[in-house]
C-alpha positions in Angstrom: -12.3 -2.1 -2.5 -14.9 -4.0 -0.1 -12.2 -7.0 0.3 -10.5 -7.8 3.6 -8.5 -10.8 4.0 -9.0 -12.6 7.0 -6.2 -13.7 9.6 -2.5 -13.7 8.7 -3.4 -13.3 4.8 -2.9 -9.9 2.6 -4.3 -9.0 -0.8 -1.3 -8.2 -3.0 -1.3 -6.5 -6.4 1.4 -7.5 -8.8 4.0 -5.1 -10.3 5.0 -5.6 -14.0 8.4 -5.5 -15.3 9.8 -3.8 -17.9 8.7 -4.8 -21.4 12.2 -4.0 -23.0 15.3 -5.8 -21.5 18.4 -3.3 -20.4 19.7 -4.0 -24.1 16.6 -2.5 -25.7 15.0 -5.8 -26.5 11.1 -6.3 -26.3 10.0 -9.3 -24.5 6.8 -10.7 -26.3 4.0 -11.5 -23.9 4.6 -15.3 -24.3 8.1 -15.1 -23.1 7.3 -13.2 -19.7 7.3 -14.5 -16.6 5.0 -13.7 -13.6 6.5 -10.9 -11.8 7.3 -12.1 -7.8 6.7 -8.5 -6.6 4.1 -6.6 -5.8 2.2 -3.9 -3.7 0.2 -4.8 -0.8 -3.6 -3.8 -1.2 -4.6 -4.7 2.2 -4.2 -7.1 5.6 -6.0 -9.4 7.8 -5.7 -8.4 11.5 -2.8 -10.9 12.3 -2.6 -14.8 13.6 -3.7 -15.8 17.2 -1.5 -17.9 19.4 -3.1 -20.8 21.6 -3.1 -18.2 24.2 -5.7 -16.4 21.8 -3.2 -13.3 21.9 -2.6 -11.5 18.6 0.3 -11.6 16.7 0.5 -8.5 14.6 1.4 -8.4 11.0 4.6 -7.7 9.4 3.6 -5.6 6.7 1.2 -3.1 6.0 -1.2 -1.3 3.3 1.0 0.1 0.7 4.5 -1.9 1.5 6.3 -3.0 -1.7 7.2 -7.0 -1.2 9.1 -9.7 -2.9 6.8 -13.2 -3.1 7.5 -16.4 -4.2 7.2 -18.0 -8.3 4.1 -19.8 -7.4 2.7 -18.2 -4.3 -0.9 -17.0 -3.2 -4.3 -17.7 -5.5 -4.9 -15.6 -8.2 -8.8 -13.8 -7.8 -10.5 -11.2 -9.6 -12.0 -8.3 -7.5 -14.0 -5.6 -9.1 -12.4 -6.5 -12.3 -8.6 -6.1 -11.3 -6.7 -9.5 -11.1 -5.2 -9.6 -7.5 -3.3 -12.8 -5.5 -4.2 -13.6 -1.8 -1.7 -15.0 0.5 -0.3 -15.9 3.8 2.0 -13.6 5.2 4.4 -16.2 5.3 4.5 -16.7 1.6 6.3 -13.2 1.4 9.7 -13.2 1.1 10.7 -9.7 2.5 9.7 -6.3 2.0 11.2 -3.8 -0.9 
């Protein structure tokens, strides 16, 4: 993939949720919510303080993360739908 996010942004691939409930009911596509968890594909280098000192990212490529339902911007790269979001939009690492 020829895309690298800048500064404190990350590129995330959504992890699809199950198509069945725990009781065995099949959830139709129209009733599914977009998953709020994903895997980090790539990261920027981090943000900088006013002094110019680099603040490193707390996440790295391959981390499974949880993010807000409306976080990020959807983009299509190499035919795959991904999200670009700021590191601060990530709620936690799973």
